[in-house]
KEBALUM-495255 format. One record per residue: residue in one letter; x, y, z of N, C-alpha, C in turn. Coordinates in steps of 0.02 Angstrom, whole numbers, plus 50000, padded with zeros to 5 digits. Atoms other than C-alpha are relative to their C-alpha. Layout:
<rs>
AXYZXYZXYZ...
</rs>
This chain:
<rs>
X499344997850017503485006450371500464994049987X499575005850006504304989650394499884996349935X500155003550063503404981950245500285003849940X499724996050055503934996250131500764999450000X499275000949995505724994650194500224993249973X499855006750025505724975950159499924999749924X500104999950072505004978749985500555003949965X499454996150028506334991949952500644995849996X499415004249998507674979450001499954994249950X500085006050040506964964749903499935001249925X500174998950069506414972649739500325006349972X499674994450032507324983949618499535005549978X500484995150026505734992949562499685004350054X500284996149945505315000049734500585003350036X499434996349971506445013749803499755005050051X500114994849949506395023949963500685003150012X499364996549989507735037249986500304997950067X499645002549942509045032950116499945004650061X500114995749943508275043550252499404997250039X500545002749958507215037650398499365004149992X500594995850004506045052450380499634999149934X500355001750062505665048050199499564993850010X500395006049986505095031050260499385001650043X500564997849958504005039350393499485003549957X500474996550043503235050750262499634995349953X500345005050042502865035950148499454996650040X500515003349959501945027350290499425004650015X500534995249985500975043050336499575001449939X500384998550061500475047150157499594993949979X500395006050017499955029050122499414999150048X500555000649952498915028950282499455005049985X500504995050015498045045150236499634998349935X500325001850063497725039650057499544994050008X500435005949988497045022850117499385001850041X500574998049959495905031850240499525004649963X500424994950032495265045450123499844998249927X500095000950072495525041649938499744993049983X500185006950016495355022649936499264998650008X500725001349994493575022050006499585003449946X500364996550053493005034949879500064996149934X499905003950062493765024849737499614993450002X500375006349994492965008949803499265001249986X500714998650011491245016949806499875001649926X500104998150070491455024249631500064994149951X499885005650045491985007449559499654993650022X500375005949976490724995849642499794995449942X500225004750054490014989149475500584995849972X499445003950028491714984249404500314995450052X499755004449947492254977249573499574993850006X500455005749997490724966149578500104995549938X499915003850062490964960949396500644995950000X499365003649997492784955949430500084995950063X500015003949938492314947349593500525002550051X499564996949951493354959449695500725001049978X499314999350022494954958349594500195007149981X499854993150017494804976549542500265003850061X499734996949940495204981049723500775000049999X499275000150006496994975849684500255005849956X499834994350043497034988849545499945006550039X500084994049959496385001949667500585000750048X499434999849953497734997449794500645002149964X499404998150038499094998749661499955007349979X500084993050018498375015449605500145004650058X499864996049941498455022149782500755000350012X499275000049991500285016949793500335004449947X499724995750052500645025449626499855007450014X500154993149980499775041149691500495002350054X499504998449950500925040749843500685001249968X499384999050037502395038949724500015006949967X500054993650034501795054349630500055005850050X500014994649950501565064549791500675000950036X499394999849960503225060349874500635000049957X499374999850037504975064549812500474994350018X499545005149979505875051149912499754992949993X500315006650008504765036549860499874998949926X500065001350072504845028749686499784992849988X500245006650020503885014049612500044999949924X499885000450072504385008549437499444996549963X500545002750039502675005149364499464996450039X500595003049970501024996749397500144993350033X499895006849974501684979049424500385000150066X499664999449936502874984349561499535002950053X500504997449953501464994349641499534994450022X500425005749982500384978749635500364995250047X499595004249956501784968649713500065003050070X499974996749935501984981449852499324999750035X500675000749972500104980749877499914993250034X500035006649970500214962049908500414999650064X499565000149941501664964450030499675003850058X500334996049948500724978050125499404996350029X500585003849977499154967350135500214994150044X499755005649961500154952450198500255002450069X499744997349936501034962950331499425002350044X500584997749962499374970650383499634994150032X500355005849972498584953450407500404996950057X499595002649945500054947750514499935004350062X500074995649943499944963150625499314999650032X500675000849973498064960850643499944993650041X500015006249961498334942950703500325001050068X499684998649936499544948850837499575004450044X500444995549963498324962450887499424996150031X500555004049975496914949750907500234995650057X499745004149946498024938551015500085004150063X499924995749942498434953051130499335002050030X500664998149976496604957851143499684994350040X500285005749962496154940251203500334999250068X499635001149936497474940351341499825005250051
</rs>
């Protein structure tokens, strides 16, 4: 949720309606799509992913974000490039949270 909120603040092409619950729904829908739809797309596109050395996964991530845009009324992404940018931001935020999680697990 925090990464989507930051992206909404920083970039004109990513919009979340001014309601806390819209932000919660964006996070829930993205989590469900990443858990259900994304693995199916990855399996279906294995040859092109191998051919592009994994770069096609970025296209899949942007497509999942655009699907969330299509499903939700309070979440708008102005095209593929903004979806790709949001994908980078979400990946960066996820890696940071995983590092904190690993530190807590060691303690």
